[in-house]
C-alpha positions, 0 to 999 in steps of 0.5 A: 500500500502506498502512503495513507494520508493522516486525515484519510479513513481506510478499510482493509479487508480479508487480510488473513486470506490475502496474506497466507502462510508460505512454506519456509517464508516470512511475508508482510503487507503494509496496511497503513503508512503515514508519518504518524502511524504504520500498520504491517501484518506478517505471516510466518511459517513455523521456524521462521524468525526475525533477528534482533533489531529495534524501531525508532517508533513505539510498537504494539505487536498483536499475535493474530494466529498461531504461536511464537517466542518473542524476545523483548529486553532479555525476556522471552514471551511465549505468545499465543493468538490474542496476546499483545506486547508494547515496546517503547521506542528503540528497544531491541527485540527478536522473534521465532515462529513456533507454529504457522502464525500471523502477527500485526505491528502497529508503529506510532511516531512518538515525536510528532 
């Protein structure tokens, strides 16, 4: 998706159907993208990972389906569908999909 104006409403439907889990892959789809907010959905096959990294934005992670281990500030959280985490800007994190799963990231610019 291209940039979404901050003053524009948008409906994104059938997200999980349009973002299937692909064998041995991690895929993503940007749902909203503007200077204040970015929403990205991911699908992970079992065993896929995102190595340690950080974001300059505050982040809310919601696991939509499946299970994953999410490392946040030195602690591993065993997440199941429906769980969420909040990460302050700049915190390091990583994850490992322990089953096929879908995750949503909501990134908020706290400096604007």
